[in-house]
N, C-alpha and C positions, 0 to 999 in steps of 0.2 A: 331519473332512471332508477327503477326498482331492482335491487339485487335479488329479490325473491322470485322474479320472473325468469324463465329460461331465455338464453340468447336467441335472437331472431336473425335469420339470414338477411343481409342488406337488401337483396332483391325483393324480398317479401314486404319489407317496410315501404320501399319505393313503389311497389305495385299498389299497395293498399292506399297510400296517400294520393297517388296519381288518379285513383278512381273516385276520389271525393269531389263533390260539387264545390264551386267557389265559395258558396255560403258556409259549407261545412269546414273548408280549409281555414276560414277565419276563426272558427271555434276549436281548431285542433289543439292548440297549446293549452287551452282550458280543459279540454277533454283528457289530455295527457296527465295534467296535474290531478284531475279527479280519479283517474284509473290508478295512478301511482299511490294514492292514499287509501285505496279500498282494501279490504281483507283478501288475503291470498291463501289458498289451500292447495298443497301438492299431494298427489296420489300417484306415485310411480312416474310415468311419462306424461301424466295429465296434470295441468295446473289450472285451477279454477279461481276466477276473480268475481266477487259479488259486487256487480255494478250498483244494484239496489236490491230491495227486498224481493223483487220478482224477476230480476234479470241476472243471468250469469254469463260470463265470458269464459271460454275454454280454449286453452292453448295445448295442443298435442305436440310433444317434443320427444320423438323417439331418438334415443342416443343423446338426449339432453339439449337438442337444438331444434327450433322451429324452422323447417325448410320449405314450406309452401304456404300460400295464402289460405288454402282450404283447411290448413291445420289450426287456424284461428276462427272460432265459431262464436257467434253471439245469439242470445235468446230473445233479443228485443224484436219489436214488430217491423223495424226498418231493415233488419238484416236480410241479405249480406251487404247492403249498401249503406250501413250505418257508420257513425263516427267511432263507435266503440272499438271496432277491429283495428282501425288505423291507429287509434290512441294507444291500444295495448301494445302494438308492435313498436310504436315510437317510445313507449315507456320502458320497454325491455332492453337489456344490454344488446349491443350489436355483436352478432356471431362473427368469429374470425372467418374470413373468406377461405374456403377450401375447395379443392377439386372434387366434384361429386363422385368421381370414380374411386376416391381414396378417403372418404369420410371415415374417421376412426370409429370402430365398433365400441360399444359400451365397456367391454372388458379387455381392451387392447393392452398388450404388455408395454411396459415403459421403454423409452428409448434411451440410448446411450450416445453421447456426443463426444467425439475426440477432437481436441484442439492441439495441434502440434506447435510447440514453441520452437522446435527445431524443424528443419526442412524435411518434409515427408518424401520418401522415395517415390518416384513416379511409377504408377501402376501401368502394366502393359498386358493386354491392350487397354486403351483408355475406355472409361465408362461411357455409355450412351448418353448424349445430351438430351435425349427425348424424355428422360425421366420415367421410362416404362417400368423400372424396378427390376429388370433382368440383370443377371450377373454376367457382365460382359467378359469377365476373365475365365469363364467356363468354356467347355467344349461344346456347348449346346448349339445345334444348328439353327435354333430359333432366336438366337441373340439378335436384337434389333441393330440395324445399321445406324451410324451417327446421323443426326439430322443437321444439315448445313445451316449455319447462321445466316439469316437474311441480310442482304447488303444494305437495305434501307427499310424504313417503316412502311407498312402497308397503308393503303387509304383508310381502312377501318381503324388502324392504330392512330393515325393522325386525327381522325374525327373524334376518337375516344379521348385523346390528349387534349383537344380543344374543348370538349365537353367538361373534362376534369378542371381545366383552367378556369372556365367560365363559372362553374359551380363553386370552386374554391374561392375565386375572386368575389363572388356574391356573399359567401360566408364572411370573408375578410371585411367587406364593405359594411356588413351589419355588426360584426364583432360577435363574440360569444354571447353577450347580453341580448343581442337582437336576432340571433340566428335561431329561430324557432323550429318547430317540427317540419314545416314545409321546406325551408332551406336545407335542413338536414337530409330530408328525403331526396331532394334534388342531387345532393352530393353522393348519397348512397346509390342513386340510379346511375350517376356517372361512373361510380366505382364498379358497379355491376357490368356496365357496358365496357369499361376498360378491361375487366377480367375476361369477358367473352372475346375481346379483341386480342388477347394474349399479352396483357400488361399487368401481371399479378402484383408487381412491386408497387406501382402507382395506386392500384386498387386497395392494397393493404394500408398504405399511408392515408388514403382518403377516408377509410373506415376509422383510422386512428384520429383523424380530425373530428369526426362526428362523436366519437367516444369522449374526446377531451372537451368538446363543446357541451355535451350533456353533463359531464362532471362539473364543469364550471357553473352551469345554470342550476344544478342541484346543490351547489355549495358543498360538494363532496370534500371531506377533509384531506383526502389523498390527492386532490387535484393540484397540478402544478402548471402555472401559466407557461413555464418554459416548455412543457410537453406539447401544449397546444401550438405554441409558436414554432417549435421544431417540425411538427407534423404539417402545418400549413406551408412552411418553407419548403419542405421536401416535396409536397404535391406540386407546388408551383414550379420548382426547379425541374422536376421530372416532366411536367407538361410542357415546359419551355424547351427542354433539350431533346425530347423524344423525336419530334418531327424531322429534325435535321441530322439525327445520329445515324451512323452506319457501322457495320461490322461488329467488332468486339464491344465498342462503346454502346451500341444499341442492345446487344445481348445483356450487358450489365444493367442498363436502365430498365429493360423489360422485366428482369428477374425470372425466377423459375418457381413453379408450383411443386413439382416433384423433383426429388434428388436421387439419381441412380447410385448404386453401390458397387464397390469392388472388394474382393477378399483382402483381408489384412492379417491373416494368421492368428497367432496366439498373443494374448495380452495379460500381463500381471499388473493389477490395479491396486492402489493403496488409497484408503479413504482420507480425504483432506478436510472438507467441511460440508455443511448442508445449509441451504437458505430457502425461506418460504417464497412462494409465488402467489401473488394476489393482484389480478389485473382488473382494470375497469371494464373489461369486456366480458366478465363473468367466468373467468377461469382461475383456478386456484390449485395449489399443491406444493410440492417440494422438489427442489433440484439438488442433487448430491454431487459434489465435485470430487474427483479422484485424480491421481497421477500415476503414470506408469514408471517403469524403471529408468527411462530416459528423461523423466521430468515433464512429459507431455500431459496435458490436461484432458480429462474425459468427464462427461456428466451422465448421471442416471436421473431421468425426469419422470415424475409421477404427477402429471397435471391434467385436469379434466374440468368440465363445467362445475362451478361451485363458488362459494364465498369464503369469508374469513374462517368459518368453522372448518372447512375442508383444508384451508391453508395451515391451520394449527394442528388439526387431527392427522393429516397425512404423514407427519413426521414419525408416527408410530404405526402406520399402516404398511404391512408387508407388501413389497413389490417383488414379482417373480422375474428373475434374470437367469435364463438358461435353466439349470437344474436346481437352483437354490432360491430361497426367499429371504430377503433382508428388509428391515425398515430403514428409511433414510437416516434415522438417528444411529442405527447400528452400523450401516455402511460407511458413514462419515468417520468412523473410528476403527473399522475393520478393513478387509481387503477382498479382492476377487481374482480368481484365475479364469480367464475367458479363452475359449478355443473356437475356431470357426468364425471369427469376427468378420463382419462386412462393414465397410466404411464408405460414406458418401464423399463427394469431392470437397464438401465443406467440413468433413471430419466427423459427421454423425455416424455412430456405430449402430447397426440395426439389431433388432431383437427377434429375428425370425426363427423358424423351426431348426435351422442348422446351427444356431448359436448354443454353445455349452458353457456353463459357468458353475464354479463351486466356491464356497466361502474359503477365505484364506486369512492369515494373520495380518493385522495392520501394523503401522509404526507411528511413533510420535513425530511431531513437527521437527524435532531436533535430530532425527535419524535419517539416514539415506533410505529412499531417494527424495523424500520431501524436503529435507534440509537444503538441497541445492536450489530450491525455488527462492529461498531467502538469501542465497549466496549471489544471486544476480545483482549487479550494481543498481542502485535506485535510479540513476539517470537512464540506464538502459531500459528499465521497466517503464519509466515515464514515456520515453520515446516510442516504445512498443504500443503503449496504451493510446497515445495521441495518434499514431499512425493507423490504429485499428478503426478510427472513426474520422479519417482525414477528409473524405469527400462528403459534403453535406447532402448530396443526392444519393449516396450509397447507403441504403437502408436495408433492413433485414428482409430476407425472402419469407414467403408464407410458411415455409418449414414443413409442409405436408410431405411426408416421406413414405417410401414403400420399400420393403425388403425384397431381395431377389426371389423369395418364394411367394411373393404376392401379398404378404401381410404388411400392415401398417407399421412403420418404424417408431412412431412416437405420437405425442399428444398434440402435434401441430404447432403452429406459430403462436407466440404469446407476446404480451406487451414488451415494448423495447426496454422498459425499466424493470421488467419482472425478473430477469435472469433466466427465463425459460428457454430462450433461444440465443443466448449470448455465446460468443466464441471464446471468452475467457482472456482475451488479450488486454482487456482493461482492468484486470485484477492486479493488485499490488501486494507483494509479500514483504512486509516491513518489520524491522526491529525498532521499537520506539521507546522513549522515556517520557512518561507523563509529567507535565509541568503545570497543569492547571486547566481552567475552562474559560470559554468566552461565549457570550450570548449573541446569537444571530437572530434575524427576524423569524426564522423557522423554529428556533429553540436553542437550547444550550449545546455547545460542541466541546469536545475534549481538545486540549492543546497538548501537543507532543513534540519532542525533539527527535528528528530523524536525520541523522548524518549532518547535524548543524543547521538544518532547516526547521522552522516552526510550522508544524503541520496541524491542520484542523481535521478532526475526525468526527463526522456527523452521523446521525441515525440514518440507516438505509431505508427505513419505511416509517411513516408516521401513523399508520393505522393503529388505533388503540388495542385491537385484538392481538396484535403482534408485539412481542416483548422488546423490540429494538430500543424504543425511547426509555423504557424502564431500566433496561440493562445499562444504557448510557449513563443514567443517573447514579447507578451503583458504582460504575467505574469512575465517575466523577469524585466519589468519596475516596477512591484509591489515589486520585490525583493530589489529594491533600498530603500524601507522603511523597513529596517532591523527590524524584529519582526512581520511582517505581517503574520497572521495565516490563514491557509486554511484547510478545511476538503476535502480529496481527495479520489478517487478510482484509483488504479493503478494495473498494472500486473507485477508480479515479473519476472525479467530476471536474471538467475544465472550469477554472476560475482564476481571477487575477492573483489570488493567494493560494499556496499549496493546500489542497482540500481533497478529502476522500470520504466515501461512505463506509462505515465500519460494518463488516460482515461476520467476522469471527476473531476470537482472541485467545491466547493461552490463558489457562485458568490461573488466577492470582496466587492461589495456595498450592498449585501443582503445575509448574511450567511444562511438564511432560504431557499434560492433558490440555484439551481446548474446549471452548464454549462456543456453540453456534448461537450467535446473538439474536437471530430471528426465530429460534426454536426453543432454546434453553432459557431458563429464568434464573438470573443471579440473585443471591440474597446477601444481606450484610455479613452473614456467617461465612460466605465464600471469600471475604477479604482477609488478608493475613492479620493475625492478632498482634504481631510485633512489627516494628519498622523494617523496611528492606535494608540490606547491608549498606547501600549507597546513600540512604536517607539519614538525616539527623534524627536523634531520639525525639520522640513525641509523646513519651509516657506522661500521664497526668493531665492530658488535655484531650478534648473530644475531636473527632475528625471534622474538619471544616474544609470546604473546597475553595481554594483561592481563585478568584475571578481575575483573569489577566486580560487586559485590553491593550493589544499591541498599538504602538504609536502609528498614526496614519503616515503614509509616505507622502512627502510634500509634492513630489513630482509625478504622482501616479496619473496615468493617462485617463482622462474622464470619458472613456468610451461608454460608460454607463448612461450618459446623457442620450446617446443614440439608441442604446439597447432598451432604455425605459420607454421611449416613444414607439419602438417596434412592438413591445409587449402591450402598451396601452392600446394600440390599434387592433391587435389580436383580441383583446378583451372587450373594448368598447366600440370598435369600428371606426370608420372614417371620421365621424362627427367629433370624436374627442380630440382630433388633431386639426380640426378646421378652424379653431380659434387661434388668434395670434399669440397671446400669452407672452412667454419669454423665449420664443423660438429664436429670435434674432440674437439674443445674448448667449443662448446655448450654442448656436452655430459659431459665434465669434470665439467662445471659449475653446471649442474644439480646434479651431484654427490656430489659436495662440499656443496650444500644446503640440502643434505640428501635425494635427489630424485634419488636414485640409479636405481630404476625400470624405471623411465622416461629416464635416461641416456642410459640404455640398449635398451629400445624400440626405442629411436632415432637412436642409432648406427645400430640396425637391419633394421630400415626403410631405412637409407641411403645405407646400404650394399645391400639389395635386389633391390634397385633402380638402383644401378650400376652393378648389376649382369647380364652379357650377355655372353653366351657361343658361341663358334665358331665351325664350321664344319672343317673337315680336310683340306679344301682349304682356311681357314681363314675368311670365310664369317660368318657374325653374324646370329645366329639362332633366331627364334622367342622367345620373352621374356616370362618368366614364370609369367603370370599375376596372377596366384593363390598365389604364394609366396609373391609377392608384396602386393596383396590385404590383405593377412593374417597379414603381418607386419603393414600395414596401419591401419587395423581394431583394432589391439591391441593398437596401439598408440592413435587412436581416442577414444576408450572406456575409456582408462586410463585418458586421458585429460578431458573427460566429467565428470568422477567421481571425479577427483581432483578439477575441477571447482566447482562442487556441494559442496564439503567439504569446500573449501575456501569461498564460498558464505555463507554457514551456520556459519562459524567462523566469517565472517565479521558482520553478524547480531547477533552473540552471541548466537546461538542455537545449539543443538545437531544434527549433520548431519545424524545420524542413523535413520532408519525408526522406527516409533512408533509401 
């Protein structure tokens, strides 16, 4: 996947690949590799690829996205039936699926998202579920009537769910290593069909699968196997549950493309921190988090098509909010007074013509109202974060929004790990004491004491263009002063040990200020020159970071045995689990630790992987992808829920939803 190419709508890729002859389909993966390695020149909305000395490919991307097959043109003799057009579409990032009626214009204003940590008062009358963008609380006679929720899935939705299941099962059968451009296109076609059938949530997760598969095949440093596993699991869960769902459950599984708005009066916002957004689907920018006087969280997002350069540069790019303009770096330390606010049911505050905002003073993390975020007990914060992602099938909406005056409210949906469309409930506001570092497979983590728990603080993003990892190394030097205290903002990552991704921290030399660890760059000069009051004197010796390796817990549940096989299947497909190996001993070990269900699921997973029937002549018949997908899904969901329970136990909280 080439980050230099503009994102391409999923339906375009599916259409171009479907038009290829069987002979050209066999050559598609080689064609994708060739196109991805050719020179790319961008001139406004036109992107040109030099296929060879005499042939150019042109991608027309008005608004930054290729939205039709005709927008990809090739100058070779076989065009438009050539391999080059399909290869270019397959090599480009997958555009986030959006409703064509609300595609964001190139210069749309940023959106603001509000996340209430306290219960929001019910608006009356309620907003329209149709997502038309009309302001239902007004006296307008043209306000749309609420659209009733269907009692059961339509035949088209059932067919779309079946197509999604079959396409996702085929990708799982091959694994990321074997899922080439043709299988990817089949899943994109199923995603497009699901979107037309009114299933935007399932369509969005199917696109996430393709994005993760491409990142894995391209050896993208930012690729995480857990992301691919989660996306595959979500698609299969949604495809399984949708046909039989009714009423509110069906509405939840279907998701929404548009989010209506209701008035929310005036807001006084205080800058909290900012984080970069860099997605595998070709979107980048910055999200700035703020809080109001009641401690409720809001975000201002400036995210658009782009790469790492936009993610780092947007921190100093002014965004217009009402009557004022602030850069994310400024807003994270200042404040806003907003009037005429309109808010969607999910808490997103629109940026329409009726919104007014002026710059206002900010406060430090140790002053009200921000200080109250850190006053919430850690156990309560963990329970809130775990509950925010309790249902493995509850994934993010597409996030395309529209203000009451008909303008787009934001930059649309972004990667689940990007922060661009998060509700903030997984954020942790912690006071910690640094005690050392520990090395993990992904790199070094800080070790910190938090209310008697040993917490691991990891880098939030591994892209070398972002300063997360570099800043973590600087803070590791501070950990040499055992007893150094920091106030931090982190994002919970469910794990058997207390672990979170570090987003922002109080400045070591000035606790009243903070550092946005994805935007600002710490230097050694930012570390205190003298030991902290609680630390022993260290004069006369250089800073060295103690590496602490916590002792392994003897009775730790070995659920990783099941999780590892789930991840192996997502990466290498059925074939990697078809061999006997040590599967018998692994299942027996799970049973010895009281995880009998995990042992049965692992046995069933290996059995279905090795299951291949033969015809009367001894030839292998096509594998039953449905049986293997069902066994894998059961193991994946079980591992996810056990991980959540172990995470809650590690933090000492009740894993059950409140």
